[in-house]
N, C-alpha and C positions, 0 to 999 in steps of 0.2 A: 680148516686154518692151513692145512698141510698142503691144499691145493693152491693157496694163493703164494706159498714161498717157490714154486716153482717160476712164477711170472718175476719176481721180485729182482733176479739179476737184469732182465731188459728193462725194469723200471730205472732202477739204480742206473745202469748205464746210459737212458735216455736222459734222467735228470742230472747227470755229469757230463753229458754233451750239451745240455742245453746250458749248463753252468758256465761252460767255455765257448759260447756262442761268440763268434769273430766278428768285427765289422773294418769297414775300410778306413774310418776314421779315429786315427791315433789317439783322438781326445778322448774316446770313448771308449769303454771295454778295458779289458786288463790288460796283464803281461803278455798273454797268448794272442791278443789280438793285436799289439805293438809287434810281436815278434813275426805274426803273419803278415802283417802291413809292408814290413821292412822285407819280407822275403819274396810277396807278389809284386813289389814295386807300388805299391798301392800309397805307400808314403810318400813316394818320389812326385808320383802323379797328384796327390793333394798338395803338395809342395809347389809344384809348379804351378797348380790353379790359383794358390793363396800369392804366389809371385805376381802370374799376369793381374790379378787383381788390384794389386798392390801399384804395379805400374800403371794400370786403367786409371787410378784414384788419383795417382801422381800425375798424369799427363791432363785428367779433368782440371786439378787444382793448377796447372801451368796454364791452361787455357783460360781460365776463370780470373787468377792474376794478370794476364796479358790483356783482359777483357775491361778489367777494372782499370788498370794503368791507359788503356787506350779512353776509355772514359772519362776519366778523371782529368786527362789531358783535352779531349774535347771541351769539358765542362771550362777548363781553363780558358780555353779559346773564346768559349762563347761568352765568358765573364769579360775578357779582356774587349772584346769588340762591342759588347753593351756598355761598359766603364767608357770608350773610345766617343760612343755614339751619343752616349749623355752628355760628355766633356763637350761635344760638338753641337748639341743643343743647347747645353748651357751658353755657349758662346753666340749661337744664332741669338737668343734671348737677349742677352747683352746687348748683341750690335742692333737688335730691333728696339730696344729700349733708347739706345741712343739716336737711332734713324727718327724715333717719334719725339724727340726731345728736339732735334736739328728741325723739324717739320713744324712743331708748334712754334721754335725761335723765328724759323722763316714767316710764319703768317704774322707774329708780331712784327717783324721787320718788314713785311708786306702790307699791315695796317697803318703803321707809322709811315712808310713810304705813301701812300694813299692818302694819307691826312694832309703830308707834306704838299703833294700834288693839288689835293684840294685846296689847301690854304693860298698856294702859288697861283692856282686858276683866280682866287678871288682878289688877290694883290694886281692882277693882270686886268681883270676887270674894272676894278677902282682905277687904275692908272689910265683904263681907257676913257671911263666915264668921266674924270674928275677936269672939270673946264677951268679950274683956279690954277693949274701948273702953266708955268711959261715954258719957252722951249727948252732951255738951258737943264731946268728942273725935271721937264720929263725925258728926255735925253738920258738923264742922270739915273732916275727909275727905271727905266727901260735896259740901261746898262746893269744895273743890279738884278732885274728881274731874269734877265739873258743869263747871268752868272750865274744865280740862284738854281734855274733850269739846268744849266749844264752840268752842278754839281749833283742835283737831283737824278739826270740820267746817266752820271756815271755810277749812282749808288743802286741805281734799278739794274743796268748792267751787271756790276757786280751780283747782285742778290738773283740773279736770271742763271747767273755762271756757276752757282753754287750747285 
């Protein structure tokens, strides 16, 4: 046992030094590490690194916020253009409906005009083939037919101008 004792001071000193091991991270280690970090400049270096990390994070946050604002503005613009296009399409549909209605009315008017023309043609043929009319009656009937023809021509001209 006497032999083991001469090494005891070396073992104790190494244990003591191991317990006082220093590190550059002030959050780790004890009082001696803190004093060592302050005196060696490691604390300021670590503080500068953390400050740079914070500034980088803030810059990234600012970039992302700008991107969000840009995308929001772009989305609002797209939504506005889409709403305008939908309004224009709705107006076109309304106008097409009105055109369809006008066309149907025009077809009905044309059919009515066609019936009037056919009826007038029949009356003209009857007037031509009626041997029982004297000259005065025939002249009176022809005048009425011409007047009806002129009225019908005006109606047809109006229908064509629409």
